[in-house]
C-alpha atoms as an extended CHARMM CRD file, in Angstrom:
* protein
*
        89  EXT
         1         1  MET       CA            -35.7690000000      246.1830000000      113.0670000000  PROA      1               0.0000000000
         2         2  LYS       CA            -33.8060000000      243.5560000000      111.3150000000  PROA      2               0.0000000000
         3         3  VAL       CA            -30.4670000000      242.6530000000      112.6830000000  PROA      3               0.0000000000
         4         4  LYS       CA            -28.1990000000      240.4540000000      110.4670000000  PROA      4               0.0000000000
         5         5  PHE       CA            -25.0630000000      238.5240000000      111.8000000000  PROA      5               0.0000000000
         6         6  PHE       CA            -21.9940000000      237.5040000000      109.7230000000  PROA      6               0.0000000000
         7         7  ALA       CA            -19.1680000000      234.9890000000      110.2090000000  PROA      7               0.0000000000
         8         8  SER       CA            -18.2140000000      234.4050000000      113.7170000000  PROA      8               0.0000000000
         9         9  ILE       CA            -20.5570000000      236.5860000000      114.9260000000  PROA      9               0.0000000000
        10        10  ARG       CA            -23.2270000000      234.6070000000      113.4010000000  PROA      10              0.0000000000
        11        11  ASP       CA            -21.7710000000      231.4790000000      115.0730000000  PROA      11              0.0000000000
        12        12  CYS       CA            -22.1030000000      233.4810000000      118.5730000000  PROA      12              0.0000000000
        13        13  ALA       CA            -25.9170000000      234.4430000000      117.9320000000  PROA      13              0.0000000000
        14        14  GLY       CA            -26.7140000000      231.1120000000      116.6830000000  PROA      14              0.0000000000
        15        15  VAL       CA            -28.8290000000      232.7020000000      113.8380000000  PROA      15              0.0000000000
        16        16  LYS       CA            -28.3650000000      234.3570000000      110.5780000000  PROA      16              0.0000000000
        17        17  GLU       CA            -30.7000000000      237.3360000000      111.3070000000  PROA      17              0.0000000000
        18        18  ASP       CA            -33.1110000000      238.2530000000      113.7060000000  PROA      18              0.0000000000
        19        19  THR       CA            -36.1150000000      240.7090000000      113.7940000000  PROA      19              0.0000000000
        20        20  VAL       CA            -36.5300000000      242.5970000000      117.1040000000  PROA      20              0.0000000000
        21        21  ALA       CA            -38.9500000000      245.1880000000      118.5680000000  PROA      21              0.0000000000
        22        22  PHE       CA            -36.4740000000      247.6430000000      119.7070000000  PROA      22              0.0000000000
        23        23  SER       CA            -35.9840000000      251.3610000000      119.9760000000  PROA      23              0.0000000000
        24        24  GLY       CA            -32.8320000000      253.0160000000      121.3500000000  PROA      24              0.0000000000
        25        25  THR       CA            -29.3000000000      253.4690000000      120.5280000000  PROA      25              0.0000000000
        26        26  VAL       CA            -26.7840000000      251.0630000000      118.8320000000  PROA      26              0.0000000000
        27        27  GLY       CA            -25.1330000000      250.7840000000      122.1780000000  PROA      27              0.0000000000
        28        28  GLU       CA            -28.6050000000      249.9680000000      124.0520000000  PROA      28              0.0000000000
        29        29  LEU       CA            -29.1990000000      247.3590000000      121.0410000000  PROA      29              0.0000000000
        30        30  LEU       CA            -25.8260000000      245.5920000000      122.0030000000  PROA      30              0.0000000000
        31        31  GLN       CA            -26.6630000000      245.3630000000      125.3910000000  PROA      31              0.0000000000
        32        32  PHE       CA            -30.1140000000      243.9600000000      124.4160000000  PROA      32              0.0000000000
        33        33  LEU       CA            -28.5900000000      241.3900000000      122.1060000000  PROA      33              0.0000000000
        34        34  SER       CA            -25.7450000000      240.4840000000      124.5480000000  PROA      34              0.0000000000
        35        35  LYS       CA            -28.4550000000      239.5390000000      127.1030000000  PROA      35              0.0000000000
        36        36  ARG       CA            -30.4740000000      237.5300000000      124.3020000000  PROA      36              0.0000000000
        37        37  TYR       CA            -27.5540000000      235.6710000000      123.0520000000  PROA      37              0.0000000000
        38        38  GLY       CA            -25.3010000000      235.3290000000      125.9860000000  PROA      38              0.0000000000
        39        39  ASP       CA            -21.6190000000      235.7010000000      127.1230000000  PROA      39              0.0000000000
        40        40  SER       CA            -20.0330000000      234.3910000000      123.7460000000  PROA      40              0.0000000000
        41        41  PHE       CA            -21.8200000000      237.1150000000      121.8550000000  PROA      41              0.0000000000
        42        42  ARG       CA            -20.9920000000      239.8260000000      124.3860000000  PROA      42              0.0000000000
        43        43  LYS       CA            -17.3620000000      238.8570000000      124.3190000000  PROA      43              0.0000000000
        44        44  ALA       CA            -17.2600000000      239.0960000000      120.5400000000  PROA      44              0.0000000000
        45        45  VAL       CA            -18.8450000000      242.3120000000      120.1990000000  PROA      45              0.0000000000
        46        46  LEU       CA            -18.0340000000      244.3090000000      123.3690000000  PROA      46              0.0000000000
        47        47  ALA       CA            -15.0260000000      245.3360000000      125.0930000000  PROA      47              0.0000000000
        48        48  GLY       CA            -16.4980000000      246.1730000000      128.5070000000  PROA      48              0.0000000000
        49        49  ASP       CA            -19.5080000000      248.4950000000      127.8860000000  PROA      49              0.0000000000
        50        50  GLN       CA            -17.8390000000      249.8670000000      124.3590000000  PROA      50              0.0000000000
        51        51  VAL       CA            -18.0180000000      248.2760000000      121.0090000000  PROA      51              0.0000000000
        52        52  SER       CA            -15.0970000000      245.9280000000      120.5460000000  PROA      52              0.0000000000
        53        53  ASP       CA            -12.4640000000      247.1340000000      117.6570000000  PROA      53              0.0000000000
        54        54  ARG       CA            -12.8530000000      243.6460000000      116.4870000000  PROA      54              0.0000000000
        55        55  VAL       CA            -16.1410000000      244.1890000000      114.9560000000  PROA      55              0.0000000000
        56        56  ILE       CA            -17.8620000000      246.6740000000      112.3020000000  PROA      56              0.0000000000
        57        57  ILE       CA            -21.4260000000      247.6050000000      112.7040000000  PROA      57              0.0000000000
        58        58  LEU       CA            -23.5310000000      249.1470000000      109.9280000000  PROA      58              0.0000000000
        59        59  VAL       CA            -26.8520000000      250.9410000000      110.1020000000  PROA      59              0.0000000000
        60        60  ASN       CA            -28.8410000000      250.8220000000      106.8450000000  PROA      60              0.0000000000
        61        61  GLY       CA            -25.2910000000      250.0550000000      105.0940000000  PROA      61              0.0000000000
        62        62  ARG       CA            -23.4120000000      253.0080000000      107.0350000000  PROA      62              0.0000000000
        63        63  ASN       CA            -20.5850000000      252.3110000000      109.2690000000  PROA      63              0.0000000000
        64        64  ILE       CA            -21.6040000000      253.7040000000      112.9880000000  PROA      64              0.0000000000
        65        65  VAL       CA            -17.9280000000      255.4560000000      112.9170000000  PROA      65              0.0000000000
        66        66  HSD       CA            -19.4070000000      257.7950000000      110.2250000000  PROA      66              0.0000000000
        67        67  LEU       CA            -22.6880000000      258.3010000000      112.0930000000  PROA      67              0.0000000000
        68        68  ALA       CA            -22.9390000000      258.7490000000      115.9560000000  PROA      68              0.0000000000
        69        69  GLY       CA            -21.2010000000      255.6360000000      117.1150000000  PROA      69              0.0000000000
        70        70  THR       CA            -22.9700000000      253.8230000000      119.7610000000  PROA      70              0.0000000000
        71        71  ASP       CA            -25.2630000000      256.8010000000      120.2690000000  PROA      71              0.0000000000
        72        72  THR       CA            -26.6830000000      256.3520000000      116.9100000000  PROA      72              0.0000000000
        73        73  VAL       CA            -30.4600000000      256.4820000000      117.3930000000  PROA      73              0.0000000000
        74        74  LEU       CA            -32.2810000000      253.3540000000      115.5990000000  PROA      74              0.0000000000
        75        75  GLY       CA            -35.6300000000      253.2490000000      114.2310000000  PROA      75              0.0000000000
        76        76  GLU       CA            -37.9600000000      250.2440000000      113.7650000000  PROA      76              0.0000000000
        77        77  GLU       CA            -37.2480000000      250.0680000000      109.8450000000  PROA      77              0.0000000000
        78        78  ASP       CA            -33.5100000000      250.1130000000      110.1860000000  PROA      78              0.0000000000
        79        79  GLU       CA            -31.2580000000      247.2420000000      109.4620000000  PROA      79              0.0000000000
        80        80  VAL       CA            -28.1950000000      246.6280000000      111.5680000000  PROA      80              0.0000000000
        81        81  SER       CA            -25.4300000000      244.3990000000      110.3950000000  PROA      81              0.0000000000
        82        82  ILE       CA            -22.6790000000      242.9850000000      112.5570000000  PROA      82              0.0000000000
        83        83  PHE       CA            -19.5530000000      242.0620000000      111.1310000000  PROA      83              0.0000000000
        84        84  PRO       CA            -16.1600000000      240.6120000000      112.7350000000  PROA      84              0.0000000000
        85        85  VAL       CA            -13.0110000000      242.7400000000      111.4530000000  PROA      85              0.0000000000
        86        86  VAL       CA            -11.3690000000      240.5220000000      108.6900000000  PROA      86              0.0000000000
        87        87  ALA       CA             -7.6700000000      240.8970000000      107.9250000000  PROA      87              0.0000000000
        88        88  GLY       CA             -5.8330000000      239.4420000000      104.9310000000  PROA      88              0.0000000000
        89        89  GLY       CA             -4.2440000000      240.0540000000      101.8210000000  PROA      89              0.0000000000
């Protein structure tokens, strides 16, 4: 699957995107990516074992809030995008 990182999340991961051989849920993917990219990535995307309220995660362009959250099951062909929440006006 393809995983894309944006803005400060990209800085934490050190890459713009990655292709990973992974099957499981969004929550399991975040744990996997945290091991791969280290503590700064983990702190940016997770609050304990939950998704931080400072990130937005899309699966194939759909926010996981409108799917099954971190229990959303991922397939090999899926594209996951991880964004920091941006505020402004």
